[in-house]
N, C-alpha and C positions, 0 to 999 in steps of 0.2 A: 840648435843648428839652423839654417835655412835653408828649407829644401825646395826644388823644384819637382813639380810632377808633373810630365811630361805623357799627355791623356787622360789629366786626372778630375776629367768631368764625365769620364765611362762610366763602366760597371766596378774594374776594379779597384781605379786612380780614386773614384769619389769615397770609398771606402779607407784607401790608405792613405788619402791625405785626410779624413777623419781620425783615422789611427797617430796618426803621426801629430793632430794637432793637440791630442789626448795627450801625450807620450813629451809635452811640454815645446816642439820643435814649432819653427815659421813656419808657413807652407805660401808657395805660389805655384797657382794649379795655370798649366796654358793647355788650352783646348781650343778648338773651332771656335767658328760665333754663333752664337744663339743654343748650345747646349744650358740643357737645365739647372744650376745654380743649388745645387744638392743642400747647403750646409750656410750659415751664418756662425761670419765669429769676427770680433774686432778687426779692422782693417791692418792693425799693426800685425796681425796673426797670421791674416789668408788673406793673398790678394790673388785676384783672376786677370788674366791674359790672354785675350784671343789673337789666333792666330795660325800660319799655315806653320807645320811641322818642316815642307821643303822651303817653302820660304825661307832664305838665312836673314832676310829683313826682318823675319819676325822671330829668327830664333835667337838672335846677336842678346839685344837686349832685354830675352826672357832668362836668359843663363843668366846675366852678369848680378853678380855678388850671393851667390847661392855655394852651398857649397856640398852637399849631394844632388846628385842629376837621377831622375827615378824616369829611365825610359819607357813607357808603357803604349808607346804609340806603334800600331802596323795598321796597314791599309786594304790587306787584304786577307782572304780568309782561307784557312787549309784545301775547303772542298773546290774554290774555284781558282788557286793562285796558278794553276798548270795553264791554265787559257792565256796569260800571260804574263810571264815570264818576268819579259822587261819592264813592265810597269813593276812587277813585285819588285825588282833590284831597284831600279831609278827612283819610287817613292819611297823605298826603305832601308836598300844598304847605302846609299851614297847620302843619302840625307842623314842617313845617323853618322856617315863620316866628316858633313859639316858640322855636328852636333861634337863629337870628337876632336875635331881640329881647335874648336872653340874651349871644348875643355879643357887641352894639353897647357893653353896660352895662360890658365889660371892656376895658382898652387892653390893645394890644399882640396884639389876637388875631387868628386868620387862619382864614378857613373855607377848605378844601380839598375843592371836590364836583366828584363824579364825575358826570357826564351823559352822552348815549349817544350816541355817531355813527353809531350805526345808525338809529337813529327819530328824530331830532331832523329832521332835511334832509327828508326824507319822499321823494316820487317825484324820484331825481335831474335834471334840467336836463343835465348833463357831471358823468362821474368822471374824474379822480380829485375828490374833493367838498372844498373850502377852505371855511376858517371861513366866508369871506363870503356863500357861497354859502345863497339863501335856503329859512327854515325854513319847513317846512308837514307836519308830521309828521298821519301817517294814523291811529294808535292816542294812544291814549289818555294811556299810558306816555309816549311822544314828548313831551308835550304837556306835561303835569307835569313833567317836565325841563327844556323849556322852561321852564317858569314861573319855575320856580326860579332857573333861569340871571339871567331878569330883576330879580328880585328881588335876587340878592345884588347886581345892578349899583345900583339903585334904593340900597341900603343902604348900597354905596360911595359915591353921590352925596349924600345926605341924614346919613352920619352917619358915613362916614371908614372904615366898617366896607373890611378889610384882606382880598380874598376872589383867589380861582383856579378858573378849570372846566376841567376836561379832560372832553370828548368821545371816548372811550373804545368802540374797535371791539367786536370780541368777543371775550374774552381766554376760554384756554381753560389747561387742564394740570392739576395735582396736586390733591386735594384736591375738586376739583367732581366734586356730587353726579349720578351719571346717575340719581338716580329722579326729575328736576326735569325740568320742561318748556321750559329755557335751555340753552344752551350743545352747541351739534350738534356740536361736534369731539367733545368728553370723552362725551358719550352714545352718539353713532354708535361711536365706539373700543371702549369699555364692549360695547355689545350685540355689536360685530363681534365680539370676543376670545371672549365665549359664546357665538357661532354664533346668537346670535338674528336674527330678519327687522329692517331699519331701515326705518320708514315713514319717507319723503321726500312733504312734502307737495308737489304739484305736480309736474314734471317734471325737477325736480331742475338747471333752470338758473340758478334766484335765486343770484346772485352777491353773497357778505360777505367783508369785511374780516376776519380772525382773527389776534389778537396773544397770542403766549404770554403767561401771567402773570407772571411775572420782569421781562418787560421794559417793561409795565404798570406796573409796583410800583415801579419805577428813574425813572418818568417821574413818578409818585406823591410819590415822598421830594425829588423832584428841586422838584420845585413850592415846597415848604416853602422853598426857599431862595432862592426866583424875586420879583424883586424892580422887573423891566422894567415899561415901559409893556402891552403886551400880556400880556391873563390868562385868555384863550380858547384853548386848543389843541386841536385834534386828537390822539387818541395812537391808532395801528394800524400795520398793518405796511404800509400805503399797497399792497399787492396784495394783488386779487380772486380770491376764489375759489369757483366753483358747486359746489354739494352734489353734483352728478357727480365735481367731480375730488377733492372731499373721499375719498369711497367709493373712487377708485382709488386715490389714497394711502395709504390706510388700508390694503386690500389687498395694497398693496406691500410696508408696514412687518407686515401679521403674514404676507406671503406664501402667499397664499390670496386667493381673492375673498371677497368680503360679502356675504351675503344681504340684500336691499332687495326693497322696494315701492313704488308710487307711490300717493299719496291726493289729492284734491280741493284744489287750490291754497286760502291763505289770504289774505284781504281786509288784513291787517296786512301782507304782504310786500310787500316794494318790489320791482321788478326787480333793481335791482345797487346797491352800495352798498359803493366805496372809497375810502378817506381822505385826504388831502392832509397828509401829516405834516411839513412841509417847514418850517412856522412853529416848530413844535415842536423841530426840530433846531437852527433859527438862535437862536430864544430861549432855551431849557430846556438846550441841549449836547445834548439826548439823541436818541437813534436804538437803531430795535430789535436787537439782537445773535443772538436766536436762529432760527434759518431754521425753517420748519414743519414739516419733516420732523425736526430736534431735537427742536423742540417736544412731535411725535408719539411720538416714543419715549421721553421722560422719561416724560411720562402712559401710557405704557402698562405701563412699568416700575413706575409707583406704580398701575395698577389690577391687577399682576400681583402683586405682595406682597401687594393685602389682600383677592386671592383665594386665595396660599397658605395 
C-alpha cells in the first residue's frame, strides 16, 4: 500500500515510516520544511513532501494517490493547550476536518489517527482504563483529540470513510527530542546522563503508562490491515510507573543517583493513567514486547551516540 504519514519527520512518525518501509509499503512523508531527513530509501519507495497541515493547498497533493493516511500531526502540548484553546481547535480540529473531506472523496482510503490515551479520559474512576471508560479531559489537548475521534466516527457513519483510532500512552525511545516539554522518560534520561537537575512537577507520585516507541509503531502498522468491528484501541504497556519510580530506574541504568528537584504540581496532570490494552491484544494480535528497562537502555545508547 501507499501510506501517507502526516508528521512523518518527527519522533513517532520517523519510526513509523521506517517500519512501514520495512513491511514493504511505499511511504510519503508530509511535514514542515527543514525537518531533518532521518532515512534514505529509493525514491520509488520513500517520498518527502514539505508543507503546512493547516494549508489546504499543501494538504490536497499530499493525500493524492495514497491508500492509508496516518494522522500524527498535533500543534499543541497538554501542558500549554489550555492557554489558547481557540488556537488548539483551529489548527488541529479544523485542519483535520479538511483532511477528512479530502479523504472521503477518494475510494478505499483509510485514516489512522493517533489519539491520546493519556489525556482523553481525564481523572480516572478506576485503573486500568479500558476504551469504555468515561472521557472527561481536563486539558484542551485531550478535548481536541476526542473531538477528532468523534468526527472520524461521524464521517464513517455519513460517508463510509474507513478509520481506526489508537489512543496512545506515553511513547519514549530513540530520536525523541530532549529539548521539548513532552516525553518525561527521554527528557529525564537525557538530563540525568548529562548530570543536570531534573525538575519534577508535584511530589513525583503521578503515575503514567510508558511504552517503547517501536512497540507503539507495531500497533500502528497492524492497524492498517485491521478490518474488524473494533476501531478504537488503547495502546500502552498496561503498567503504571510514578515519576519517582522512573528516576530510580534511570539511576539503575546509569549506575548512579540522579539529581532532581520538585516544583508545584500542574493543573493539567491527572493523578494516575494506566491503559487496559486487552482489546488491542485480542483484535489486533498486538502486545508490547520491550520491557521498560530494555527501552531505557536503547534510548540511553542513542543519547550516548549523539553526545560522542
